[in-house]
N, C-alpha and C positions, 0 to 999 in steps of 0.2 A: 203370678205377677200381680202386685197389689192394685195397679191402676186399670186393670182390664175390666171391661163391662161384665156384668153378671146378670143372669136371668133369675128373677125371684118371683115365683108364682104365688099369687095370693092364696091363703089357706083359711077360709071360713070353715063352716061345719063340714062341708065336703070339699076338700082341697082339690085344686086342679091336678095336683100330683096324683091323688087317688083316682080321679076320673080318668087320667091318662092310663093308669095301670089296669083299670077295669074295662074300659070300652074305648077303643081307638076312634070310633065314629063320632064320639061326643066332644072331641077336642080337635080344633083346627089350629095348627101352629102358625102364629102371625109371622109375617115376613121379617119384621125387625128382630124377632127372637131367632129365626133361622139364620139371619146374617151374623148375629152375635156368635152363634155356634161355629159358623163357617170361619169367621175371623180367628177364633181360638184354635180351631183345628189347623188352619193355614199357618199360624205362628208356631204351633207346638209339634206338628207332624211333618208337613211338606219340606221344611228346610233340611231335616235329617235325611229324608228320602233323597232329596236332591244331592246331598253330600255323598251318600252311599253310592248312588249311581254314577256320580262324577268320578269318584276314585276307582270304582269298579271298572268303568270303561277306560280310564287312563291305564290301569294295570292290565287290562285285557289287550289293548291295542298298542301299548308302548314297544312291543316286540317289532312293530313296523318301523319305529324310530331307531331302535337299536340296530336294525338290519343295515341301515345306511351309515352307521357309526362304528362298524367293525365286527359285528356279531358273526356275519357270514365267514369272514376270513379267520377269526380267532377260533371258532369251533369247527372249521373245515366243513361247512354245510354245502357240499357240492351237489349237483343234480337237483333233485326235488326234495332234499332233506328239510329245507326251510318250510316248504309247503306242508310236509308231513308233520312238522312240529306245530304248525298252525291248526291242522285238522284234528289232531288227537285231543285237543281241548274239548271238542264237542261231543266226544264219546260219553264220558261220564255226565257231562252237562245234560245231554238228552235223556239218559237213563234215570236221573234222579228228579226230573221236573215234576211229574205227577205225584209220587209219594211225598215229595218235599212240600207240595201245596197242602196235602192232607195233614201234614205235621204242624203247619203254622199255628193252628189254634191249640193243639194239644201241648206243644212245647211252650207256647205263648209268644206272640209276635215280637214283643219288646225284648225278648231274649234271643229268639231264633234269628231274626234279621241281623242284629248287631253281631251275633256269633258267626254268621256266615262271612260278613265283611271283614271281621277281625282275622279269621282263619285265612281268608283270601289275601289280606295285606301281608301276613307273615310268610305265606307261600311265595308271594311276589318278591318280597325282600330277599329270600334265600335263593331265588332264581338267579340273582346276580353272581352267585358263587359257582355256577355250573361251568364246567371245563370241557364238556363233551356233548355230542349230539344226543346220546342216550340220557344224559342228565337233563338236557333241555326238554326232551319228550316226557320224562317222569314229572318234571315241574309243571309242564303244561297240562298233563293229566290231573294233577292235584288241583290246579287252578279251576279246571272244568268241574271237578267234584264240589269245590267250594261255592262256585257261582251258580250251580245248576238250579237251585231253588230260589235264587235271589229275586229275579224280575217278576216271576209269577207271584211269589210271596208278597211283593210290594203292591201289586195290583189288588190281590185279595185283601190285603191289609187296608188299603184305601177304601175298598167297598164296605168295610165295617163302619166307616165314619161319614161318608158322603152319600147324598142321593145319586141316582143313576145319571141324571143329566148335569151333575156337577163333577162327575168323575173325569171326563176327558181333559178339562182344564187343569185339574190337579195332576193327572198323569203327564200332561204336557209340561207342567212346572218342574217335575223331576226328570222327565226324559230329555228335556232340552240340555241337560248336562252331558248327553252323549256327544253332540257336535261341539259343545263347549270344551269337552275333554280333548277333542282333536286339536282345537286352537291352543288351549292351555298346555296340553301335553307336548305340542310341538315347540312352544316357547321354552318350557321347562327342560325338554330334552336338549335343546340347543346349548343351554348352560351346563347341564349335568354331564354331557358327553365330553366336556373339556377337562374333567377332573382325572388326574392320574395320581394314584396314591396306593401304597401297600401292595403293589403288584397287580392291582386292578385298574385298568386304564379305559377311559371313555365309556363304552356302553354299559358295563356292570353298574355304574353309578346311577343310571336311569332307573334300574330296578331297585337298588338299595334305598335311595332317597324317597322315591314315589311309594315304595312298599311300606316304609316306616311311617310316612304321613297317613296312609290308609289304615294301618294298624291302630295308630293313636286315635283316629277319628272313630273307628269301630268300637273301641273301648269306651269312649265318651257316650256313644249311642246307648250303651247298656243302662245308663243312668237317666236318659232323657225321653225314651220312647214308651208311650203307654201301650198296654196290650189290647184293650178294647175301650169303647166309650164308657162302659160301666166301671172301668178301673182307671180312668183318666183323673189324676190328682188335681189338674188345673181346672176341672169343672166342679161346680157346686152339685149338691144332691139333686136339685130341681133340674139343672142342666143335663145331668146324666139321664134323667127320666125322659126329658124332651128329646135328647139325642137318640135314644133307643126307640122312642115312639115314632119319630119321623122316618126311621128306617122301615118300620112295620108298614106305615102308610105308603111309603114309596114302593113297597114290594107289590102292591095291587093284587093281593091274594097269594103271591108266590111263597110267602112264609107267614106263619102266625105266632112265632115265638118272640118274646120281648127282648131277648138278649142272644147275641150270636153264640155265647157259651152254652146256651140251652139246645142248640142244634147238634144232632148226633150223626155220626157216620152211618150210612146204610148203602148197600150196593145198588139199591134202587136209584139213588142219586147219580151214581157212576154210570149206570145204564142210560139214564136220561140224558146226561151230558154227551155220551158217545153216540147216541142215536139222533141227536139234534142236527138238522141240516146246517144251522149257522156255525156249529163247531167245525164242521168239515170245510165249509166255504171260507171261513175266516182263516183256518189253518193253511189251506192252499194259497190264499191271497198273500199271507205273510211269508210263506215259503218262497214264493216268486219275488217278493219285495226284498227279502233278506239277501238274496244272491247279489244284487248290486250294492246293498247297504254294507254288508260285511266286506266285500271285496274293496269297496271304496275306503272304508275306515282303516283297513289293513294295508292297502297298497297305494294310498294317496301320495305318501312320500316318494314311492318308487315311480309313480306316474309322473310326478313333477320332476324328479331326477331325470326321467327319460326325455324331458324337454330341454335338457342340457344344463340344468342348474346343479351346482355342487351341494355337498352335504348340508352346511349351515343354511345356505340360501333356500334349499329345498324344504328344510324344516320350517323356516319362517313363512314360506309361501303356502304352507298348509293352513295357516291361521285364518286368513280372510274368508275362504269358502265355508269353513266351519262356524265362524261367527255369523255369517249370513244364514246358515242352517239353524243356528241357535235362535235367532230372531224369528224365523219362519215357524219353528215349532211352537213358540209362544203365541204367535198371532193366529195360526190355524187352530190351536187347541182352544183358544178363547172364542173364536168364531164358531167352532163346532158345537160347544155347549150352548152358545147363544141361539143358534138356529136348530139345535137338537138333531144334527145330522152328521154322519161320519163318512159314508160311502162316497157321496159327491165330491167332498174335499179330497179324498184319496185319489179319485180319478184325475182331478186337475193336477195334483202334485206329481203323479206318475207321468203325465204328459210333459210336464216341465223337465223331469229327469230324462225322458226319452229324447227331448230336444238336445239336452246336454251331451248325451252319448253320441248323438248324430254329429254334433260339432267335433267331438274327440275323434270320431272315425273319419269324417270327411275332410277336415282341414289339416294342413301342415304348418300353419302359422301358430306360433306359441301363444300369442295373445288370444286367438279364437279358442284354442284348446284349453287354455287356462280359464277362459270365460265359461267353457263347457263344464268345468269342475264345479263352478258356482251353481249352475242349473241342476247338476246331479245332486249336489248337497241339499239344496232347498227342496228338491223333489222327493228324495228317498227318506230323509230323516223324519219329516212330519208323519209319514205313513205308519210307523211302528206304534206310537202312542194311539193313533187313530184306530188301528185294527184291534189292539188290546182292549181299548175302552169300548169298542163296538161289541166285542164278544162278552165282555164283562156286563154290559148293559142288558144283553139278551139272554143271559143264563141266570137262573135263580132256583133255590136259595144257595146258601154258602157252599155246601159240598158239591153241588152241580157246577157252580162257578169255579171252585178250586180245581175240580177235575178237568173241566173244559179248558181253562186257561193253561193249566199244566200240560195238557195234551197239545194244545195249540203251540206253546213255546217249544216243546220237545219235537213235534213234527216239523215246525217251521225251521228249526235250527239244523235239521238234516240238510238244509240248503248249504250249510258250511262246507260239506263234502264236495260241493261244486265250486262255491265261491273261492275257496283257498287254492284251487288248482287251475283257475282260468287265467291268472296273471303269472305267467312263467318267465323266468329270467331270459330264456332264449327268444321270447317275443318282444323284448325291449328293443327300441324305445316306444314303438307304436301301440303295443298291446292290443292288436286287432281282435284276437280271440276273446279276451276279457271284456272289451267294450261291446262286442257283438252279442255275446251270451247275456250280458246285463241288459242290453236293449230288448232282446227277445223275452227275457223274464218279466220285464215291465209290461210288455204287451199282454202276457198271460195274466199278470196281476190285475190289470184293468178289466179283463174279461170276467174273472172270478168275482171281483168287487161288484160289477154290474149285475151279475147273476144273483148275488146276495141282496142287493137293493130290491130287485124285482121280487125275490122270495119273501122278504120282510113285508113289503107293501101288500103282497097277495094275502099273506097270513093275517095281517092286521085287518084287512077288508073282510075276511071270513069271520073274524071275531066280532067286528062291528055289526055284521049282518046276522049275528046270533047262531052261526053255523058251528060254533064250538061249545055252545051252552050245554050240550048233552054230557060233557065231561063232568059237570057238577053232580050228575046223578050216578056216576060210575063208581063212586067210592069216596073216601075221605078227601076233602079239599087239601088236607095237609100234604098229600103226595103229588099234587099237580105241579107245583113249582112254576116255572115260566110257561107251562101249558095251560095255566088258569085262563079262562075266557076274558077276565078283566085285564090281564097283562098285555101290554103293547110293545112290540119290538121297535127299537130305534133303527132308523133308516141309515 
């Protein structure tokens, strides 16, 4: 972009560029240069991730919209067949998470992520042609395989470009597409479900049109997303050097390589990720949070239908709570990076969601219950970017982070085996079981988040008091990663 600001480092006999490459301690990156890089990354990276996650989430949850527009009747999904079709998605999704994160750098992120979303879009498009329960199950398995590496890959990708305490805001910028997809998807489904053409009536057109849009977007991403800062064509040579240098400085000893491409896989990094308490605490926290989040995103149309609203009205009533969640994700993500804290915000959000489920359980008035759906939305959606960003902040270097985040996503998504079976058709219209399980899960989420806050504070205190300095004498600093005494955990 010709009018973009550019960083031009002066080059006398010893250029700053050379100084950067030779000794990171001799060059401090001024704030205004930092901001120029951030603005360029925000313009050239975040919008594409936002679009990827928007269309991925629409195509993942549009089966909930199709359900109330004839899918159940046309495919003969009696009993728990619909719930089975939901849960099979997560089997390949869980299995490919960790190896997929390892592959991001080797395949090259600018090819890998667009490739996943393009395959996802094609699969979603063809899902509209299914005529049987078995066909629906096969299509959902294929969708899970395509999306398995998407979310973790996006977080790992962002960590190649931004400092640790800039990450949450950017994760929030793309993750807010999840609740927005609920609003946008509901509006879109309202119109698409009225199409009747070529023997395909109503619900298949939700998959046809939304899948085609996703596929086109994925193809565009092949030509727009850079692989790493070193290969970003929108940066000058000096800007690439500064971008790489600031990542080294931000690692606080966790890595000493100049370019993420110079980091190589080693099982030592896998062991470090899997033995880290923060990996397990974060994984359990997200597991408990995803039970209400997944059940809410998949069954909100059914919950609102249970209040007595018909198909079109129920679709439209899903929009306002999701818009509220969209706004809250942006606000909490901005606040989180500003105060450099993740856990306390998660606790507050969980309490809001708990209040929402209490309203759904305790009241018979539709106005109160509908108000409860707002509290649930603004409580559960901000937690996912928060917990992902938290773990990403506290694991280093690249392959430790890739392993930890991949495991976290795989482990947490096992919650889908619960979430997809707690809202059963025989429990309509009150769905007492689903609301109760979701409420209990949020209580457990709060407990594990508080445990992680205390652990991170305790470990940081040990390092401040010099009680971890002995690690510097135990071997090469290159292998310490986030265990380096200079590294501090985000709370």
